[in-house]
N, C-alpha and C positions, 0 to 999 in steps of 0.2 A: 463418470463423465455424463455430459448432457445428452439428451436425445437429439440427434442431429438430423432426423428425418424432416424433410419439408421446411427447413429454416431459411432457404434462399429468399432474399428480399424481405425478411421478417425481423421484427424486434423480439428478442427472446427474454422471457421471464425466468430469472435464475435465483436459486436459493444457495447460499454459501459463497465462498470466495472464488472469484474469477481469476485464475492463474494465467500467466503468459502462454503456456502450452495450450490451455483451453481456448484462449482468445484466438490463437493461431488456427485451431480446429474450427471455431465458429466463423472466422474470416474465410477460410478455405471452403466451408460449406455454404457461404453466401449470406450469412446473417448481416443485417445492417445496423443493429443496435442492441442494447441490453437494458433490462430493468432488473435491478438486484433488490432483494428483500432484506430489510434490517429491522432491528427492534424486537419488542415483545408486546404481548397484549396488555401488560400492566403499566406500560409507559404513560407518563402524563401527556396531556393534550399538546403542549408546546412541542414535544418531541415527535408526536405523531404527525404534526402538520409540516414538519421540516423535510424538504426534499433537497437533494444535492446532486449536481452533475458528477459523473464519473467517466473519464475516458480510460479505457483499458488497453494495454499494449501487449503485443506478441510479435513474433518474428514476421508474421504475415501482414502486419499492419496494426491499426487500432480500431476500436469500436466505440462510438459515442454511446453514452448511457446515463442512467440516473439511478438513484437509490430511493425506494419508497418504503414506507412503513409496512409491517406485516399485515396490519388490519386493512390497509388500502389494497394490498396485494390480494387478500382474501376477497374483498369486495369486487375487485377486478375479475378474478377467476369466476366468482359466483354469477357475474353478469353475462358470462359466455360471449365475450366480444368477438366480432368477426374482423374488426379493424381497430388498431390503436395508433394514434399519431403522437409522436414525441417531438417536441420543439425545444431545443436547448439554446439559450442565449447567454451571452456573457456581458455583464455590465463593465464597460471599459473604464469607467470612472473609479471602480472599486479595485484598488491595488493594495497589496500589503508587502511587508518585508519579512522574510524568513531567514533564519541563520542555521548553519550547522555548527556544532561545537566539537572541536577536535583536540584530543590530548595524545601526546606521543611519548613513549618511553623507549629510548634508544637501547638496542641490544648490545651485547658484549662482543663476542667474536663473530657473530653472523648478522651484524647490524644492517647489512644491505638487503636482507630477506625480511619481509613484512608479514605480520599476522594482523588482520583487521577485525575488530569487534564492533558491531554496529547495532543500533536500536533507534527507533524514532521516538521523539518526545512529544509530538503533537497528538491531540485527540479530537473527538467531535462530540457534540451533545448527546447523540443517540448511541454512543458506545461507552462502555464502562472504562473510563480512563485508567482506573487502577489496574485493569487487565490489559488494556490497549492504549498505551503501552508503558505505563509506569513500571511494571514488573521488569520489562526488558531494559529500560533505562537504568533502574537501580542495579540490575544484575551486572551490566557492563561497568557501572561505577564501582561496584565491589571488586570486580576483576581488575580494574585499574588500581585500586588500593593494594590488592595482592601483589601485582607486578611492580608496583612502586617499592614495596618492601623486599621483593624477591626478583631482582633484576634478571630479565630473560636473556637468552642467547640471541634471539631474533628481536627485531624492533616490533613493538606493539603499538598499533594506532587504534585509539578508541574514538568512535565517531557517533555522535548523537545527531540524527538527521531531522530537519524540520520539513514540514509540508509533505509528509508521507501520505496523509489522508486525502490529498487532492491529486495524487498520482505520482508518488515517488519523486517529487520535484527536488527535494534536498539531496537524495541519493544520486540522481542524475547530474545535478550541479557539482557534487563532490567528484564524481568520476570524470566529468568534463574538465574540471580545474586541475585534477591530479593525473592526467593521462600519462605523464612521463614516469610515474611510479607504479602504474598498474601491473606491468610485467614483473615487478619485484614482489607482488603480493602472492604468497604461497597458499594462504588460507583466509577465507572471510567467514566469520561467524556472525550470523544475523539473528537477533532475538526479537521476535514480534509477538503479537497477541497469541496466547496458547490456543485460541479458538480458530485461528486461521490455518 
């Protein structure tokens, strides 16, 4: 876990994945934002120059943040800053469409009970798409093939979510659209990047 001493009113520089429980701890400690580190020192310049916003969510609220390249993070730390100002803006003209892809295999005698298998299919330029998350997408595709040939007792829902990289947008949209069936889900198996 992160060092939570003296984070009240501050933007925290983080290495690694910021999970919802850790967001909750940071919000409770009074942090006002995050800067996460991505990439490696061998990345080409176009990847090093790319920044992206990242809002992170937890039970206690959300933290605005952004992701910077590891070389920029190193420069930032070496400069020993006493203040960092972070301004995040959104271009209202830039909108896109994202989709979730859902396949359902109805169960035999326990078809009202649901097992959900999910992975996200989107990626970003500064992450290795083969790992994050083509491996997860292919894994649930192969599980779909297996259950198609071997009909399960319980209903299997296989969900490929879009827009995970910008804040689990596809996952949230799926849950919102399928509220009526969430109480029937016995188990949800999520396959994401092995490095997360």
